[in-house]
Residue, then its C-alpha position, 0 to 999 in steps of 0.5 A: m153428294r152428301r147434304g145436311w143432316q138434321l140433327a134435331a126439330l124444333g119444338v121437341g121437348v125430349a129426345l130419346a136414344i135407343p140403347a144398342r145392347a143386345q137386350q130383349l126386343s119388347r113388343v113396343d120397340r119391334e113396333r118401333a123399328q117396323g115403323m121406321l122400315q115403313v117410313i123410309a120404304a116409302d121415301v125410297r119409293k118416292h125419292y130414289y133416283d132410279p124408279k126401277f131400283h137397279g132391277v131390285d124387287w124393292e117391295a120384296k125387300v121391304h117385305e123380307a125385312h118386315e118378317r125379319i124384324d118379326k123374328a128379331t131377338s134385339l133392336s140392334m138386329a132389327f136395325s140391321h134388318i133395315a140396313t140390310a133392305l136399303a144395302a140391296l140397292d148397292d148404293s153408296h149414299t143410300f142407308f139407314a142412320p139409327p137412333s142415337r145411342p146413349f154412350r160414347h163407344d170406341y175401339g181405340w184404333r183407326i184403320q184403312m185400305v192402302g191397296d189391297h191391304c188393311y192396316i192400322t193407322e192410329v192407336r188411342p193412348r191410354s186405350d186398351a188396344e195400346a195396352k195390348g201392343l196394337k201399333p200403326g203398320d200392323e196389317i189387319l187380316t180378319i176382324n171378328g172373323y171378316v177379311p177387310t177388302r176395299e169393297n167391304l171395309w165400309k160395311i164392317q165399319y158400319l156394322f160394328n160402329v153404328l148398327r151393332p157397337q161391340p163390347g170388344l172386337r178380335l182381331n187377326l194381325r200381321d206385324l212388320d216382321g210378318r208375325e202373325r198373332q190374335l188380339d182381343m181388344m175391349a172398346q172404350v164406353r162412357q155412359l150417357k143420359r138415356v133421355m135429354d130434356l130440351v125444354g124442361s128443368g134440366a134443359s140448359f144442361d142438356v142443350w149445352e151438352i149438345i153444343r159442346e158435341i157440335e163444337n167438337q165435330e166442328h173443331l175435327a172438320r176445320a181446315r188446316f194449312v201450313e205455308l212453306g216459305e213463299e213457295l207452297m201452301i199445303l191445305k188439308i180439307p177433312q170435309f166439304v162443309f165450308s161456307e163461300a166466306d170460309v173458302n175465299h179466306m183460304i183461297g186468298k191465302a193460296r194466292k200469295r203462294k206459287a204453288l198449292i197442295l190441296d190434301l183431300r186424303g180421308n175426306p168423305g165428301g160433304s156439301v154441293e155448294t161447298l165443292k162449287y166454291f172450291l172449284g171456282g176458287i182454283f178456275d179463271h173460268d166457269v166449270k162443268v162439274s156433271d150431269r145430274a141422271g135422276r127422275e127429275q131433270k135439273k140443270p147441270l152442275v156448274a162451278k162459277s169461276k171467282k175470275n181474278d180472285a182465283f188461285a192461278g198457281k201449280l196445283v197437286v191434289l191428294i186423294d186416297s181410299e177414303s176420299g169419297s164423294a165431293a172429294e172425288l169430284f173435285a179431283r176428277v174435274v182437275q184431271l179432266e180440266k188438266r188444271g193440276v196433278v192427282l196423286g195418291a191412291r184410287s178413290s172410294g167410288s162413292v159418288m152419288e147425290a143424295r138427300r138426308y131425311s130425318y124422322q121422329m117418333g113421339i112428341e114430348t118424348a122423341i126418338f129421332y132416326g133418319a135415312s140418306i137416299t139417293d136422288a141422282d147419279l152424277i155423269m162427268t164431262d167425259g160421260k162416266s160415273l165414279e160410283h163404284t169406280g173412283v178416281a185413278p190418281d195420275k200417279t199412284l203413291l202408297p205409304a208402306a206399312s213402315d211408314l204408318a208405324t213411324g208417321s211418315d208421309p212419303v206422298l206428301a214429301h213427294a207432292a212437295e218435291l214435285l212443286g220444288v220444295k224439299l220436304n222429307p217423309e218424316q217432316a211431312g208426317k207431323l204437319f197435320p197430327f191425327e187428332w182423336p175425337s173426345l169420348 
């Protein structure tokens, strides 16, 4: 379960974002990368939920990373060696968060696994990708030579979006008619300030830039809903990041309808507390979510019911390959407690509980970086963990490539029909239009 991430430290005057370009690695930057590895490795030793590290020789992995950083020719490569050490644990919630970059970077397209195939789902207007003819519904055969699968797609995205952003990527594609082609597409890049002043003469401008960025992220993470008469409310939750008051408001609106579709497709998870608020809002009794398996024995995770204020109508939950963590836990509890029906595709299987650690180097000029470290596996009431397994829906429903191309949503349409509401796939696809983050 993902917890809050501290993005900045109080009292620090200047934040330095290290560029991602493959520049020559200086002695100072090499020492910084080694220092980051040492700090993170120590916290893994101290906090990782399995003191035996799944049989991985953690000290050997750290030593190997140190040696590779000594030979690295760029900062991005050094960061990759830190990430590789953590990846050896094969844990969805243990990973490296490198220092932020002094630029906004976007390839102009979004992708997703649908079944065993990887498809383009969105193309940014006025991007190089659009100009070169990339379209939703195109199947991706390779990305810079890598064949995307359910198991490795997140690694490919982590590599090219976080660790080593590229000026462009080469895609091998298959279109709706079965024709294969190759496209080289350039990313859109907007240069930002390398150093942000949080206390000096330019502090006001830079602080407001940070505030605007946070507001943009909050806008994209907001809940959206559609009410279809007195019968049905459709609630789309992008992340579990809401307060109890927010959740109470949503559940209150749902209670006015006979049925609720909770759309958790694309939801990567979020807060433990938000998960409990939502579960408490759909059960008329307290419900056990899971037991924590970690170094420390703690109480089971239990969601307290809102009793008479809980939604009592019919419930359908939608999930897909990008539903992770808290979203998966929610769907599985609904199944185990027989509270509703889960439709869609098998979820991502990224279900652990982790704490995110924020670090900094320097005082007046500071470099911020971080790591997520798992502190517990979560064992469901059937005695099983969802990590690497995911949630199998009660009924598997997958959009076809042609649905992606036309923006239709047959999964949501079927869910509505199951609850007695007529909604065709074309109409369903227009209810929650995709929103691109600003560059």
